[in-house]
C-alpha positions in Angstrom: -9.3 18.4 12.6 -6.2 17.6 14.6 -3.2 16.1 12.9 -3.2 12.3 13.4 -0.8 11.0 16.1 1.1 8.7 13.7 2.1 11.4 11.2 5.8 11.7 10.6 7.8 14.7 9.5 8.7 15.4 5.8 12.3 15.0 6.8 11.7 11.6 8.3 9.7 10.5 5.3 12.6 11.6 3.0 15.1 9.7 5.0 12.9 6.5 5.0 12.4 6.7 1.2 16.1 7.4 0.6 17.0 4.4 2.8 14.7 2.2 0.8 16.1 3.5 -2.5 19.7 3.1 -1.4 19.3 -0.4 0.1 16.6 -2.1 -2.0 15.9 -0.3 -5.3 19.3 -1.1 -6.8 18.9 -4.8 -5.9 15.5 -4.9 -7.5 16.8 -3.2 -10.6 19.7 -5.6 -10.8 17.5 -8.7 -10.3 14.7 -7.6 -12.7 16.8 -5.8 -15.3 14.8 -2.6 -15.2 14.0 0.3 -12.8 10.8 -0.6 -11.0 7.9 1.4 -9.7 8.4 2.6 -6.1 5.5 5.0 -5.5 1.7 4.7 -6.0 -1.1 7.2 -6.0 -4.6 6.5 -5.0 -7.6 8.7 -5.5 -8.7 9.9 -2.0 -12.4 9.4 -2.8 -11.9 5.9 -4.1 -9.7 5.1 -1.0 -12.4 6.5 1.3 -15.0 4.4 -0.6 -12.8 1.3 0.0 -12.4 2.1 3.7 -16.2 2.6 4.1 -16.7 -0.8 2.2 -14.3 -2.6 4.6 -16.0 -1.1 7.7 -19.4 -2.1 6.4 -18.5 -5.6 5.4 -16.5 -6.2 8.6 -19.4 -5.0 10.7 -21.6 -7.6 8.9 -19.1 -10.2 9.9 -19.0 -8.9 13.5 -15.4 -7.7 13.2 -15.4 -4.7 15.5 -12.2 -2.8 14.6 -10.8 -3.9 11.2 -7.4 -2.8 10.0 -5.7 -2.5 6.6 -2.5 -4.2 5.6 -0.5 -3.0 2.6 1.2 -5.7 0.5 4.0 -5.3 -2.0 3.2 -7.2 -5.2 4.2 -7.4 -8.8 2.3 -7.7 -12.1 3.3 -10.4 -14.6 1.2 -9.9 -17.7 1.4 -8.4 -21.2 0.9 -4.8 -19.8 3.5 -4.8 -17.0 6.1 -6.6 -15.0 6.3 -3.7 -12.5 5.7 -3.6 -8.8 2.4 -2.6 -7.3 0.7 -2.6 -3.9 -2.6 -3.7 -2.7 -4.5 -3.1 0.5 -6.0 -6.1 2.4 -8.5 -5.8 5.3 -7.4 -7.4 8.6 -9.4 -8.5 11.7 -7.7 -5.7 13.7 -4.9 -3.2 13.5 -2.5 -5.6 15.4 0.6 -6.5 13.4 -0.3 -10.1 13.9 -4.0 -9.7 12.8 -5.3 -12.3 10.4 -6.2 -11.1 6.9 -10.0 -11.1 6.1 -10.3 -13.2 3.0 -14.1 -12.6 2.7 -13.6 -9.0 1.8 -11.8 -8.2 -1.5 -8.5 -6.4 -1.5 -8.0 -3.0 -3.1 -5.5 -2.3 -6.0 -5.6 -0.3 -9.2 -3.4 2.6 -8.1 -1.4 4.7 -10.4 2.3 4.2 -10.3 4.3 7.3 -11.5 6.7 6.8 -14.3 9.5 7.4 -14.0 9.1 6.9 -10.3 9.3 10.0 -8.1 11.5 10.4 -5.1 9.9 11.7 -2.0 
């Protein structure tokens, strides 16, 4: 299998993550009063299962080329106040595509603690 066209280098990924940490993590920690989660791990099989589910459900709704949008989010319950992310299906891969609210989003990742830097 060929490497996907939108892959970035490890060096670029490190720069992007450092920039986020340098420009946003400190503000979040200051505002929330604690160091927050900044990386999340998904099981590849579960992620593939979700992608397959989105494709199948989108096809039923005659959505030809669905996309996935990643949202930053935060818990607010007795277990955690930390950040999380969730994936939401979209009607296409366009940056302006509408969310598909008739297909459930995907969450339940594992956030490393303490957070790991890339």
